[in-house]
C-alpha positions as CSV (number, residue, x, y, z in Angstrom):
1,M,10.6,9.4,-5.0
2,L,11.5,7.0,-7.8
3,H,10.7,8.3,-11.3
4,L,10.8,6.6,-14.7
5,T,11.9,8.4,-17.8
6,L,9.5,8.4,-20.7
7,F,10.0,10.5,-23.9
8,G,12.7,12.4,-22.0
9,Q,10.3,13.3,-19.1
10,A,10.2,12.0,-15.5
11,V,7.1,9.9,-14.9
12,E,6.0,8.5,-11.6
13,P,5.9,4.7,-11.7
14,V,2.4,4.7,-10.1
15,Q,-0.4,6.8,-11.6
16,Q,-3.1,6.8,-8.9
17,D,-6.8,7.6,-9.3
18,V,-6.9,8.2,-13.0
19,E,-10.5,8.8,-14.0
20,F,-11.5,6.7,-17.1
21,A,-15.2,7.4,-17.0
22,N,-17.9,9.4,-15.2
23,I,-21.4,8.1,-14.8
24,D,-24.0,10.6,-13.5
25,G,-21.3,12.2,-11.4
26,K,-19.7,9.0,-10.2
27,S,-16.1,8.9,-11.1
28,L,-14.6,5.5,-12.2
29,K,-10.9,5.4,-11.6
30,L,-7.9,3.1,-12.1
31,D,-4.4,2.9,-10.8
32,L,-1.6,2.4,-13.3
33,Y,1.7,0.7,-12.4
34,L,4.6,1.1,-14.8
35,P,7.6,-1.3,-15.0
36,E,11.1,0.0,-14.9
37,K,13.4,-0.2,-18.0
38,T,10.7,-1.6,-20.3
39,E,9.8,0.3,-23.4
40,N,6.3,-0.1,-24.9
41,P,5.4,-2.7,-22.3
42,P,2.4,-5.0,-22.6
43,L,-0.5,-4.1,-20.4
44,L,-2.3,-6.2,-17.8
45,V,-5.7,-5.1,-16.6
46,W,-6.3,-6.4,-13.1
47,V,-9.9,-7.0,-11.9
48,H,-10.4,-7.3,-8.2
49,G,-12.8,-9.8,-6.5
50,G,-15.3,-9.4,-3.7
51,A,-18.4,-11.4,-4.8
52,W,-19.2,-8.6,-7.2
53,R,-20.4,-6.5,-4.3
54,S,-17.3,-5.3,-2.5
55,G,-13.5,-4.7,-3.0
56,D,-11.6,-2.0,-4.9
57,K,-8.6,-1.4,-7.0
58,T,-6.2,-0.9,-4.1
59,G,-5.3,-4.5,-3.6
60,V,-3.2,-5.9,-6.5
61,P,-1.5,-9.2,-5.6
62,V,0.2,-9.6,-8.9
63,T,2.5,-6.6,-8.8
64,D,5.5,-8.9,-9.0
65,L,4.6,-9.1,-12.7
66,L,6.0,-5.6,-13.0
67,D,9.4,-7.3,-12.7
68,E,8.5,-9.4,-15.7
69,G,8.1,-6.2,-17.8
70,F,4.3,-5.8,-17.7
71,A,2.4,-2.6,-16.9
72,I,-0.6,-3.2,-14.7
73,A,-3.8,-1.2,-14.6
74,S,-6.1,-2.0,-11.6
75,V,-9.6,-0.8,-12.3
76,N,-12.6,0.0,-10.2
77,Y,-16.1,-0.9,-11.5
78,R,-19.6,-0.4,-10.2
79,L,-20.4,-2.9,-7.5
80,S,-23.6,-4.9,-7.5
81,P,-25.4,-3.1,-4.6
82,E,-25.2,0.0,-6.8
83,A,-25.6,-1.4,-10.3
84,K,-26.8,-4.7,-11.6
85,F,-25.0,-6.8,-14.3
86,P,-23.8,-6.0,-17.0
87,A,-22.7,-2.7,-15.5
88,Q,-19.5,-4.3,-14.2
89,V,-18.5,-5.5,-17.7
90,H,-19.4,-2.2,-19.3
91,D,-17.1,-0.4,-16.8
92,I,-14.1,-2.7,-17.4
93,K,-14.5,-2.5,-21.2
94,A,-14.6,1.3,-20.8
95,A,-11.3,1.2,-18.9
96,I,-9.7,-0.8,-21.7
97,R,-10.8,1.6,-24.3
98,F,-9.5,4.5,-22.2
99,L,-6.2,2.8,-21.7
100,R,-5.8,2.2,-25.5
101,A,-6.8,5.8,-26.2
102,N,-4.2,7.1,-23.8
103,A,-1.5,4.5,-24.3
104,A,1.0,6.9,-25.9
105,K,0.9,9.1,-22.8
106,W,2.4,6.3,-20.7
107,G,4.3,4.4,-23.5
108,L,2.0,1.4,-23.4
109,S,1.5,-1.2,-26.1
110,T,-2.0,-1.0,-27.6
111,K,-1.9,-4.4,-29.2
112,R,-0.6,-6.5,-26.3
113,I,-3.2,-6.3,-23.6
114,G,-4.0,-9.1,-21.2
115,I,-6.7,-9.2,-18.5
116,I,-6.4,-11.0,-15.2
117,G,-8.6,-11.3,-12.1
118,A,-9.4,-13.4,-9.1
119,S,-12.7,-14.8,-7.8
120,A,-15.5,-12.5,-9.0
121,G,-12.7,-10.6,-10.8
122,G,-11.7,-13.8,-12.5
123,H,-15.2,-14.3,-13.7
124,L,-15.4,-10.7,-15.0
125,A,-11.9,-11.0,-16.6
126,A,-12.9,-14.1,-18.5
127,L,-16.2,-12.6,-19.5
128,V,-14.7,-9.4,-20.8
129,G,-12.0,-11.4,-22.7
130,V,-14.4,-13.8,-24.5
131,S,-17.1,-11.2,-25.3
132,N,-15.4,-9.0,-27.8
133,R,-17.8,-6.8,-29.7
134,H,-20.9,-8.3,-28.0
135,P,-23.6,-5.6,-28.4
136,E,-25.1,-6.2,-24.9
137,L,-21.8,-6.3,-23.1
138,E,-19.8,-3.4,-24.7
139,G,-22.0,-0.7,-23.1
140,R,-21.8,3.0,-23.6
141,V,-19.6,4.0,-20.6
142,G,-16.8,6.5,-21.1
143,D,-16.1,8.4,-24.3
144,C,-13.4,6.4,-26.1
145,F,-15.6,4.6,-28.5
146,A,-13.2,4.8,-31.4
147,E,-11.0,2.3,-29.5
148,S,-11.5,-1.4,-29.1
149,S,-12.1,-3.2,-25.7
150,E,-10.5,-6.4,-27.0
151,V,-7.8,-8.2,-25.0
152,Q,-5.3,-10.7,-26.3
153,C,-4.9,-13.0,-23.3
154,I,-6.9,-14.0,-20.2
155,V,-5.9,-15.2,-16.8
156,S,-8.7,-16.2,-14.4
157,L,-7.9,-17.2,-10.8
158,F,-10.7,-19.3,-9.2
159,G,-13.4,-17.5,-11.1
160,A,-16.9,-18.4,-12.1
161,S,-17.6,-19.5,-15.7
162,N,-21.2,-20.7,-15.8
163,L,-23.8,-19.0,-13.6
164,E,-26.4,-21.5,-14.7
165,S,-24.6,-24.4,-13.1
166,I,-22.7,-22.7,-10.2
167,L,-25.3,-23.4,-7.5
168,S,-25.7,-27.0,-8.4
169,Q,-21.9,-27.4,-8.0
170,S,-21.7,-25.5,-4.7
171,T,-21.3,-26.8,-1.2
172,D,-23.8,-25.7,1.3
173,F,-21.2,-23.1,2.6
174,G,-20.6,-21.9,-1.0
175,A,-24.3,-21.6,-1.8
176,A,-24.9,-19.6,1.3
177,M,-22.4,-17.0,-0.1
178,R,-23.4,-17.4,-3.8
179,V,-27.2,-17.0,-3.5
180,P,-27.1,-13.5,-2.0
181,A,-24.2,-12.5,-4.3
182,L,-26.1,-13.6,-7.4
183,Q,-29.3,-12.0,-6.1
184,L,-27.5,-8.6,-6.0
185,L,-25.6,-9.2,-9.3
186,L,-28.6,-10.4,-11.4
187,G,-31.5,-9.0,-9.5
188,G,-32.7,-12.6,-9.0
189,Q,-31.5,-16.1,-9.0
190,P,-30.1,-17.7,-12.2
191,A,-33.3,-19.9,-12.5
192,E,-35.4,-16.8,-12.4
193,K,-33.1,-14.8,-14.8
194,P,-31.9,-17.5,-17.2
195,D,-31.2,-15.2,-20.1
196,L,-29.2,-12.8,-17.9
197,A,-27.4,-15.7,-16.2
198,R,-26.4,-17.0,-19.6
199,L,-25.3,-13.6,-20.7
200,A,-23.1,-13.4,-17.6
201,S,-21.5,-16.8,-18.3
202,P,-18.1,-16.9,-20.1
203,V,-18.8,-20.5,-21.3
204,A,-21.8,-19.1,-23.3
205,H,-19.5,-16.7,-25.3
206,L,-16.6,-18.9,-26.4
207,D,-15.7,-18.9,-30.0
208,P,-12.6,-20.0,-32.0
209,G,-11.3,-16.4,-32.2
210,D,-11.1,-15.9,-28.5
211,P,-7.8,-15.2,-26.7
212,A,-5.7,-17.8,-24.9
213,L,-6.9,-18.7,-21.4
214,L,-5.0,-19.6,-18.3
215,L,-7.2,-20.9,-15.5
216,I,-5.9,-21.5,-11.9
217,H,-8.2,-23.0,-9.3
218,G,-7.8,-24.9,-6.0
219,D,-9.4,-28.3,-5.8
220,V,-10.9,-27.8,-2.3
221,D,-12.3,-24.2,-2.9
222,P,-15.3,-24.0,-0.6
223,Q,-16.6,-20.8,-2.2
224,M,-16.1,-21.1,-5.9
225,P,-16.5,-24.6,-7.2
226,W,-13.4,-26.0,-8.9
227,Q,-15.8,-27.4,-11.6
228,Q,-16.4,-23.8,-12.8
229,S,-12.9,-23.6,-14.2
230,Q,-13.1,-27.2,-15.4
231,E,-16.2,-26.4,-17.4
232,L,-14.6,-23.4,-19.1
233,A,-11.4,-25.4,-19.8
234,T,-13.4,-28.3,-21.3
235,A,-15.6,-26.0,-23.4
236,A,-12.5,-24.1,-24.7
237,E,-10.7,-27.4,-25.6
238,K,-13.7,-28.5,-27.6
239,I,-13.4,-25.6,-30.0
240,K,-9.6,-25.9,-30.0
241,L,-8.9,-22.7,-28.1
242,V,-5.5,-22.4,-26.4
243,V,-6.3,-23.1,-22.7
244,Q,-4.1,-24.1,-19.8
245,F,-6.0,-25.3,-16.7
246,V,-3.9,-25.6,-13.5
247,T,-5.3,-27.2,-10.4
248,L,-3.6,-26.4,-7.1
249,P,-4.1,-29.5,-4.8
250,G,-5.4,-28.6,-1.4
251,A,-5.8,-24.9,-2.2
252,K,-8.9,-23.1,-1.1
253,H,-10.4,-19.7,-2.2
254,G,-7.4,-17.5,-2.7
255,G,-4.3,-17.4,-0.5
256,S,-0.6,-16.8,-1.0
257,E,-0.1,-20.0,-3.0
258,F,-1.8,-18.3,-5.9
259,Y,0.7,-15.5,-6.0
260,D,3.9,-17.2,-5.0
261,Q,7.0,-17.1,-7.2
262,E,6.0,-20.3,-9.0
263,R,2.6,-19.0,-9.9
264,I,3.9,-15.5,-10.9
265,T,6.4,-17.3,-13.2
266,L,3.6,-19.4,-14.6
267,M,1.4,-16.4,-15.3
268,G,4.3,-14.4,-16.6
269,D,5.5,-17.1,-19.0
270,F,1.9,-17.7,-20.3
271,L,1.3,-14.0,-20.8
272,K,4.6,-13.5,-22.5
273,K,4.1,-16.4,-24.8
274,H,0.6,-15.4,-26.0
275,L,1.3,-11.7,-26.1
276,S,4.7,-11.9,-27.8
277,A,3.3,-13.1,-31.1
278,L,1.8,-9.6,-31.4
279,R,5.1,-7.8,-30.9
280,V,5.9,-7.5,-34.6
281,K,2.5,-6.1,-35.5
282,D,2.7,-3.7,-32.5
283,S,5.9,-2.1,-33.9
284,Q,4.4,-1.5,-37.4
């Protein structure tokens, strides 16, 4: 089996089922992928999709970013049939705090952390990234509260950004999927839970101090309206945040075109650019 050498010790390149928190006996775990021949690599936190109600950490379609020198942590979070929002955000933020607290163990950078996700994971990645220090979204999961849950760059692939407008933008097919998914996530529809829907909307949390955003969305997505990424990009531009919005013509909801070499290079270049400025501080 391939091993990496870290601090003179052999380390497996994939650390599986690392517990980062335990909630009433339920273990929350992550898988950590380490790049070869990269010291103090920046870290990407991958957030899986699944309409907030399914999926897990095992499918990581961006592992080619390991070749770009990034470490990747794929995190599990409580799904909506088990726990309503904002439990999902609390769990992801707990994972980030845990990774910072244990960064030295795996030789990770603590000041160059990006978050990336697809579909519901793209929504959660954006929300985590733009809600630093928000009292209702930090949560009390895990035990690494001395650490920050902040990230320094965000990539959202075909994710939601405004739960107050998502249904009005949806096709009949999309609404048929979103209505039950939102019911599970929020415990009601956005019109019935407006405060919670707003809390769950990345567009409602933007401020000039937020990280750079890369948004990638297909323009014929039948499940997650393209307008969701457009809304987030427009709102970010208005307050002069760094944002790059890439539309894939003819692309639907996911697919290999989001993870081909062109898109991996796009993501890698964006992440390197907006995390590299922190490299000098990271070494101090």
